[in-house]
C-alpha positions as CSV (number, residue, x, y, z in Angstrom):
1,X,2.3,-44.2,-22.4
2,X,4.6,-44.0,-19.3
3,X,8.1,-42.7,-19.2
4,X,10.7,-45.5,-19.6
5,X,14.4,-45.7,-18.9
6,X,15.4,-45.4,-22.6
7,X,13.5,-42.1,-22.9
8,X,15.0,-40.6,-19.8
9,X,18.4,-41.7,-20.9
10,X,17.8,-39.8,-24.1
11,X,16.9,-36.7,-22.2
12,X,20.1,-37.0,-20.0
13,X,22.3,-37.6,-23.0
14,X,20.9,-34.4,-24.7
15,X,21.4,-32.4,-21.5
16,X,25.0,-33.5,-21.0
17,X,25.8,-33.1,-24.6
18,X,25.7,-29.3,-24.4
19,X,28.3,-27.8,-22.1
20,X,26.2,-24.7,-21.8
21,X,23.7,-26.7,-19.8
22,X,26.3,-27.7,-17.3
23,X,27.4,-24.1,-16.9
24,X,23.8,-23.1,-16.4
25,X,23.4,-25.9,-13.8
26,X,26.4,-24.7,-11.8
27,X,25.3,-21.1,-11.9
28,X,21.6,-21.6,-11.1
29,X,22.1,-24.2,-8.3
30,X,24.5,-21.7,-6.6
31,X,22.9,-18.3,-7.3
32,X,19.3,-18.9,-8.4
33,X,17.7,-18.3,-11.7
34,X,16.9,-14.6,-11.2
35,X,20.6,-13.7,-10.6
36,X,21.8,-15.8,-13.6
37,X,19.2,-14.7,-16.1
38,X,19.3,-11.0,-15.1
39,X,20.4,-8.9,-18.1
40,X,23.1,-6.5,-16.9
41,X,22.8,-4.2,-19.9
42,X,19.0,-3.8,-19.1
43,X,19.7,-3.1,-15.5
44,X,22.1,-0.3,-16.6
45,X,19.2,1.4,-18.5
46,X,16.8,1.5,-15.5
47,X,16.1,4.8,-13.8
48,X,13.4,6.3,-11.7
49,X,13.1,9.6,-13.6
50,X,9.8,10.5,-15.3
51,X,8.5,13.3,-17.5
52,X,5.1,13.5,-15.6
53,X,5.0,12.8,-11.8
54,X,2.3,13.3,-9.2
55,X,3.7,14.4,-5.9
56,X,3.1,11.5,-3.5
57,X,3.5,10.8,0.2
58,X,5.7,8.1,1.7
59,X,5.1,4.6,0.4
60,X,2.9,2.4,2.6
61,X,3.4,-1.2,3.8
62,X,0.8,-3.9,3.8
63,X,3.2,-6.3,5.6
64,X,2.1,-9.9,5.9
65,X,-1.4,-9.5,4.5
66,X,-3.2,-9.6,1.1
67,X,-4.6,-6.0,1.4
68,X,-2.8,-4.5,-1.7
69,X,-6.2,-3.6,-3.3
70,X,-7.2,-1.7,-0.2
71,X,-3.8,0.0,0.2
72,X,-3.9,1.0,-3.5
73,X,-7.4,2.3,-3.1
74,X,-6.6,4.4,0.0
75,X,-3.3,5.6,-1.6
76,X,-5.3,6.8,-4.6
77,X,-7.7,8.7,-2.4
78,X,-5.1,10.2,-0.1
79,X,-3.6,12.2,-3.0
80,X,-6.7,14.5,-2.9
81,X,-6.8,14.4,0.9
82,X,-3.3,15.8,1.1
83,X,-4.3,18.7,-1.1
84,X,-7.4,19.4,0.9
85,X,-5.7,19.2,4.3
86,X,-2.7,21.1,2.8
87,X,-0.2,18.6,4.1
88,X,2.6,16.5,2.6
89,X,2.2,13.3,4.5
90,X,-1.0,11.4,5.2
91,X,-2.2,7.8,5.5
92,X,-5.7,6.4,5.9
93,X,-6.3,3.6,8.4
94,X,-6.2,0.3,6.5
95,X,-7.2,-1.5,9.8
96,X,-10.5,0.4,9.7
97,X,-11.4,-0.6,6.2
98,X,-10.1,-4.2,6.9
99,X,-12.5,-4.5,9.8
100,X,-15.6,-3.6,7.7
101,X,-14.4,-5.6,4.7
102,X,-14.0,-8.8,6.9
103,X,-17.5,-8.3,8.5
104,X,-19.2,-7.6,5.2
105,X,-17.5,-10.6,3.5
106,X,-18.7,-12.8,6.3
107,X,-22.3,-11.7,5.7
108,X,-21.8,-12.0,1.9
109,X,-20.5,-15.6,2.3
110,X,-23.4,-16.7,4.5
111,X,-25.9,-15.1,2.2
112,X,-24.3,-17.0,-0.6
113,X,-24.6,-20.2,1.4
114,X,-28.3,-19.6,2.0
115,X,-28.8,-18.9,-1.7
116,X,-27.1,-22.2,-2.6
117,X,-28.5,-24.6,0.0
118,X,-30.0,-26.8,-2.7
119,X,-26.6,-27.1,-4.5
120,X,-24.6,-30.3,-3.8
121,X,-22.0,-30.0,-1.1
122,X,-19.4,-31.6,-3.3
123,X,-20.4,-29.5,-6.4
124,X,-17.9,-27.0,-7.9
125,X,-19.9,-23.9,-6.8
126,X,-20.3,-24.8,-3.1
127,X,-16.7,-26.0,-2.9
128,X,-15.6,-22.7,-4.4
129,X,-17.6,-20.7,-1.8
130,X,-16.1,-22.8,1.0
131,X,-12.5,-22.3,-0.2
132,X,-12.9,-18.5,-0.7
133,X,-14.2,-17.2,2.6
134,X,-13.3,-13.7,3.6
135,X,-9.9,-13.4,1.9
136,X,-7.7,-10.3,2.6
137,X,-7.8,-9.8,-1.2
138,X,-10.3,-7.7,-3.1
139,X,-11.3,-5.6,-6.1
140,X,-11.8,-1.9,-6.9
141,X,-15.6,-2.1,-6.7
142,X,-15.4,-3.9,-3.4
143,X,-13.3,-1.0,-2.1
144,X,-15.9,1.5,-3.4
145,X,-18.6,-0.4,-1.4
146,X,-16.6,0.0,1.8
147,X,-15.9,3.7,1.5
148,X,-19.4,4.6,0.4
149,X,-20.9,2.7,3.3
150,X,-18.4,3.4,6.1
151,X,-16.2,6.3,5.1
152,X,-12.6,6.4,6.1
153,X,-10.4,7.6,9.0
154,X,-6.8,8.7,9.4
155,X,-4.4,6.0,10.4
156,X,-3.7,7.6,13.8
157,X,-7.4,7.1,14.7
158,X,-7.3,3.3,14.2
159,X,-3.7,2.2,13.8
160,X,-2.5,-1.2,12.7
161,X,-2.6,-4.2,15.1
162,X,-0.6,-7.4,15.2
163,X,-3.4,-9.2,13.3
164,X,-4.0,-6.4,10.7
165,X,-0.3,-6.6,9.9
166,X,-0.1,-10.4,9.9
167,X,-3.5,-11.8,9.3
168,X,-3.1,-15.5,8.8
169,X,-4.0,-16.7,12.3
170,X,-7.0,-14.3,12.5
171,X,-8.2,-15.4,9.1
172,X,-8.0,-19.1,10.1
173,X,-10.3,-18.4,13.1
174,X,-12.7,-16.4,11.0
175,X,-12.8,-19.1,8.3
176,X,-13.4,-21.8,10.9
177,X,-16.4,-19.9,12.3
178,X,-17.9,-19.3,8.8
179,X,-17.5,-23.0,7.8
180,X,-19.2,-24.0,11.1
181,X,-22.1,-21.6,10.3
182,X,-22.3,-22.8,6.7
183,X,-22.8,-26.4,8.0
184,X,-25.4,-25.4,10.5
185,X,-27.3,-23.4,7.9
186,X,-27.2,-26.2,5.3
187,X,-28.2,-28.8,7.8
188,X,-31.2,-26.8,9.0
189,X,-32.2,-26.0,5.4
190,X,-32.3,-29.7,4.6
191,X,-34.5,-30.3,7.6
192,X,-37.0,-27.7,6.3
193,X,-36.0,-24.4,7.8
194,X,-37.2,-21.4,5.8
195,X,-35.0,-18.3,4.8
196,X,-36.1,-16.3,7.8
197,X,-35.0,-19.0,10.2
198,X,-31.7,-19.4,8.2
199,X,-31.0,-15.7,8.5
200,X,-31.5,-15.8,12.2
201,X,-28.8,-18.5,12.3
202,X,-26.7,-16.3,10.2
203,X,-27.0,-13.3,12.6
204,X,-26.0,-15.5,15.5
205,X,-22.9,-16.6,13.7
206,X,-22.1,-13.1,12.7
207,X,-22.3,-11.9,16.3
208,X,-19.5,-14.4,17.2
209,X,-17.6,-13.3,14.0
210,X,-17.8,-9.6,15.0
211,X,-16.5,-10.5,18.5
212,X,-13.5,-12.3,17.0
213,X,-12.8,-9.4,14.6
214,X,-13.0,-6.8,17.4
215,X,-10.6,-8.8,19.6
216,X,-8.1,-8.9,16.8
217,X,-8.5,-5.5,15.2
218,X,-10.3,-3.4,17.8
219,X,-13.7,-1.7,17.2
220,X,-13.9,1.0,14.6
221,X,-14.5,4.5,15.9
222,X,-18.0,6.1,15.5
223,X,-16.6,9.6,16.1
224,X,-13.1,10.9,16.5
225,X,-11.0,14.1,16.8
226,X,-8.3,14.8,14.2
227,X,-5.6,17.3,14.7
228,X,-3.0,18.5,12.1
229,X,-0.7,21.3,11.1
230,X,-0.8,22.4,7.4
231,X,2.1,23.5,5.2
232,X,1.9,27.0,6.7
233,X,2.2,25.5,10.2
234,X,-1.4,26.5,11.1
235,X,-2.9,24.2,13.7
236,X,-6.3,22.5,13.0
237,X,-8.6,20.4,15.2
238,X,-12.0,19.0,14.1
239,X,-14.6,16.5,15.2
240,X,-15.7,13.9,12.6
241,X,-17.5,10.7,11.9
242,X,-15.8,8.4,9.4
243,X,-18.2,9.4,6.7
244,X,-18.0,13.2,7.4
245,X,-14.2,13.1,7.3
246,X,-14.2,11.4,3.9
247,X,-16.9,13.6,2.5
248,X,-15.1,16.8,3.6
249,X,-11.4,15.8,2.9
250,X,-11.7,13.5,-0.1
251,X,-15.1,13.6,-1.9
252,X,-13.9,11.2,-4.6
253,X,-16.4,10.8,-7.4
254,X,-16.7,7.0,-7.4
255,X,-19.7,7.1,-9.8
256,X,-17.5,8.6,-12.5
257,X,-15.1,5.7,-12.5
258,X,-15.0,2.5,-14.5
259,X,-12.7,-0.5,-14.3
260,X,-11.2,-1.3,-17.7
261,X,-9.7,-4.8,-18.2
262,X,-7.6,-6.2,-21.0
263,X,-8.5,-9.9,-21.4
264,X,-7.7,-10.8,-25.1
265,X,-9.3,-14.2,-24.9
266,X,-11.8,-15.5,-27.5
267,X,-14.6,-15.9,-24.9
268,X,-14.5,-12.2,-23.9
269,X,-15.2,-9.9,-26.8
270,X,-13.9,-6.4,-26.5
271,X,-16.1,-3.4,-25.7
272,X,-18.4,-5.5,-23.5
273,X,-19.1,-5.3,-19.7
274,X,-18.6,-8.3,-17.5
275,X,-19.4,-9.3,-13.9
276,X,-18.5,-12.3,-11.8
277,X,-21.1,-14.3,-10.0
278,X,-20.7,-14.6,-6.2
279,X,-17.8,-12.1,-6.2
280,X,-18.2,-9.2,-3.8
281,X,-18.2,-8.1,-0.2
282,X,-21.3,-5.9,0.5
283,X,-24.7,-7.5,-0.1
284,X,-26.8,-5.2,-2.3
285,X,-23.7,-3.1,-2.9
286,X,-22.0,-2.1,-6.1
287,X,-21.3,-5.3,-8.2
288,X,-17.8,-6.0,-9.5
289,X,-17.9,-4.7,-13.1
290,X,-15.3,-4.9,-15.8
291,X,-15.2,-3.3,-19.3
292,X,-13.0,-5.2,-21.6
293,X,-10.9,-3.0,-24.0
294,X,-7.8,-3.1,-26.1
295,X,-4.5,-2.6,-24.2
296,X,-4.0,0.7,-26.1
297,X,-7.3,2.0,-24.7
298,X,-6.1,1.3,-21.1
299,X,-2.7,2.8,-21.8
300,X,-4.1,6.0,-23.3
301,X,-6.6,6.5,-20.5
302,X,-4.0,6.0,-17.9
303,X,-1.7,8.5,-19.5
304,X,-4.4,11.2,-19.5
305,X,-5.3,10.5,-15.9
306,X,-1.7,10.9,-14.7
307,X,-1.2,14.0,-16.9
308,X,-4.2,15.5,-15.1
309,X,-2.6,14.7,-11.7
310,X,-4.8,11.7,-10.8
311,X,-3.4,8.5,-9.5
312,X,-4.5,5.3,-11.4
313,X,-5.4,2.2,-9.3
314,X,-4.4,-0.9,-11.3
315,X,-4.2,-4.7,-11.0
316,X,-1.4,-6.8,-12.5
317,X,0.5,-10.1,-12.4
318,X,3.6,-9.0,-10.6
319,X,5.1,-12.5,-10.4
320,X,6.6,-12.2,-13.9
321,X,9.8,-10.4,-14.9
322,X,10.3,-8.3,-11.8
323,X,13.0,-7.6,-9.3
324,X,11.7,-6.5,-5.8
325,X,14.9,-5.0,-4.5
326,X,15.5,-2.8,-7.6
327,X,11.8,-2.0,-7.8
328,X,11.3,-2.8,-11.5
329,X,9.0,-4.9,-13.8
330,X,10.4,-5.2,-17.3
331,X,9.7,-7.9,-19.9
332,X,13.4,-7.6,-21.0
333,X,14.9,-7.8,-17.5
334,X,15.7,-11.6,-17.7
335,X,17.0,-13.8,-20.5
336,X,15.5,-17.2,-19.6
337,X,15.9,-18.5,-23.1
338,X,19.7,-18.0,-22.9
339,X,19.8,-20.0,-19.6
340,X,17.3,-22.8,-20.4
341,X,17.7,-23.1,-24.2
342,X,14.0,-22.7,-24.6
343,X,11.6,-19.7,-24.5
344,X,8.2,-19.0,-22.9
345,X,5.9,-18.8,-25.9
346,X,2.4,-18.2,-24.4
347,X,0.9,-14.8,-25.3
348,X,-1.4,-12.9,-22.9
349,X,-4.5,-14.7,-24.0
350,X,-2.8,-18.1,-23.7
351,X,-1.5,-17.3,-20.2
352,X,-5.1,-16.5,-19.1
353,X,-6.7,-19.5,-20.7
354,X,-4.0,-21.9,-19.4
355,X,-3.8,-20.6,-15.9
356,X,-0.3,-19.1,-16.2
357,X,-1.2,-15.5,-15.5
358,X,-3.9,-13.5,-13.7
359,X,-4.2,-10.3,-11.7
360,X,-2.8,-10.8,-8.3
361,X,-1.6,-7.5,-7.0
362,X,-2.9,-3.9,-7.0
363,X,-0.9,-0.7,-7.0
364,X,-1.1,2.9,-8.2
365,X,0.4,4.7,-11.2
366,X,1.7,8.0,-10.0
367,X,3.9,9.0,-13.0
368,X,4.6,8.3,-16.6
369,X,7.6,8.9,-18.8
370,X,6.5,10.2,-22.2
371,X,8.7,10.5,-25.3
372,X,7.0,12.5,-28.0
373,X,3.7,11.6,-26.4
374,X,4.3,7.9,-26.2
375,X,4.7,6.2,-22.8
376,X,8.0,4.5,-22.2
377,X,7.7,3.6,-18.5
378,X,5.5,4.2,-15.5
379,X,6.1,5.2,-11.9
380,X,4.3,2.9,-9.5
381,X,3.4,3.4,-5.9
382,X,3.6,0.0,-4.2
383,X,2.7,-1.1,-0.7
384,X,5.8,-3.0,0.3
385,X,7.4,-0.3,2.4
386,X,10.2,2.1,1.7
387,X,13.2,-0.3,1.8
388,X,12.7,-1.6,-1.8
389,X,12.7,0.2,-5.2
390,X,13.1,4.0,-5.1
391,X,11.9,4.4,-1.4
392,X,8.9,2.1,-2.2
393,X,8.2,3.4,-5.7
394,X,8.7,1.1,-8.7
395,X,9.2,1.5,-12.4
396,X,7.2,-0.5,-15.1
397,X,8.2,-0.4,-18.7
398,X,5.4,-0.1,-21.4
399,X,5.9,-3.6,-22.8
400,X,5.3,-5.1,-19.3
401,X,2.2,-2.9,-19.0
402,X,0.8,-4.4,-22.2
403,X,1.5,-8.0,-21.1
404,X,0.8,-8.1,-17.4
405,X,-1.5,-5.2,-16.5
406,X,-5.0,-6.6,-16.5
407,X,-7.1,-3.9,-15.0
408,X,-7.1,-0.1,-14.4
409,X,-9.5,2.3,-12.7
410,X,-10.2,5.4,-14.8
411,X,-12.6,8.3,-15.2
412,X,-15.3,7.8,-17.8
413,X,-14.3,11.2,-19.3
414,X,-11.3,9.5,-20.9
415,X,-13.4,7.1,-22.9
416,X,-14.9,7.8,-26.4
417,X,-18.6,8.3,-26.9
418,X,-18.8,4.9,-28.6
419,X,-17.2,3.1,-25.7
420,X,-19.4,5.0,-23.2
421,X,-22.5,3.8,-25.2
422,X,-21.2,0.2,-25.0
423,X,-20.9,0.6,-21.2
424,X,-24.7,0.9,-21.0
425,X,-25.2,-2.7,-22.2
426,X,-26.2,-5.4,-19.7
427,X,-23.1,-7.1,-18.2
428,X,-22.2,-10.6,-19.2
429,X,-22.0,-12.9,-16.1
430,X,-18.9,-15.0,-15.6
431,X,-18.5,-18.0,-13.2
432,X,-16.6,-17.4,-9.9
433,X,-13.6,-19.3,-11.1
434,X,-13.1,-17.3,-14.3
435,X,-9.6,-15.7,-14.4
436,X,-11.2,-12.3,-14.3
437,X,-12.6,-13.3,-10.9
438,X,-9.1,-13.2,-9.4
439,X,-8.6,-10.9,-6.4
440,X,-5.7,-8.5,-5.8
């Protein structure tokens, strides 16, 4: 049944019959919903003081890119690197990891195209592959693959370029080259080419892809010299490869880590491991794995990590109940119901099932405010520069954590023996378009 004039007139009469709606109209059209719904008494309660804080370097800036997962990963690692180098400030090269991520994702995409040559071009799977070529975004396990394979270098060794800081145009070129290669591969496959022949076509396409990457980002160093002065003003100079630098000045135990998720939907039982088909970057690398647990399990594990001085990589939906300038995410920050006369009733499971929420941004917990052992709020290292929040650091209240944090990276030692046993079970495979397939 279509809308008719009588129904619309009923809506209009109801709207104009309440003067509060007219007041809200005047305010929102002039100042925007965020300013009108902002609760001043809640703002007055916000502070950036925490009972447990990890000393952290200056906040980083991903600029006009989707590399938050990569920044968050490198920011987690640099906490140990600062200790080992005995310095206060340090930053890994995000351009270096971006180069290898893009190249590996190009290879991963074309391998997926070869694997799916018999799938219909207009089918959901091939369309999904063609629409998700080499994004800036990623996941923790994808970050692990890059560091394990290529190591890491200081930012001074491979600094940012125009394209690493603003990647849209470069990405457009790379995507175009991959779609061209995908068509060539599928066309040749349908004419009878075997996998060996298809992989030769893939290598030819990747050579062009590498050239485009190198023009935009520069070639990654194979060896480099790094110099620094420690806190005692002692000068150091050493020769490294990217892997030797990481192994000496970080040596992060990736194999001890596990990604916990909180997805309270009926199709994902708790205490089970999940993976997502066709989600990855390095062929034959570590697959993306999630262990679904209660929100309280994530909370308690994160508390223990921070108390032990370790940063916690996490992924969340930062598009809800946040203010960028103040640097805060708080479920009580805005009173939308007061303005609209109607509330937002979907719970966390409903928001996942009905496409209203998913993980879209990764950051690092570097502090927690405990009151009698219970977390009240969290200190967050973001990658939006130093001009917002508390010099780039944000605050998250516990209620927001429960509702909008979907994933954290923690050490297995913070899990119970029962949960560790459940981790050994075979992962349940999810389709690429599942909400848990979202990238940060």
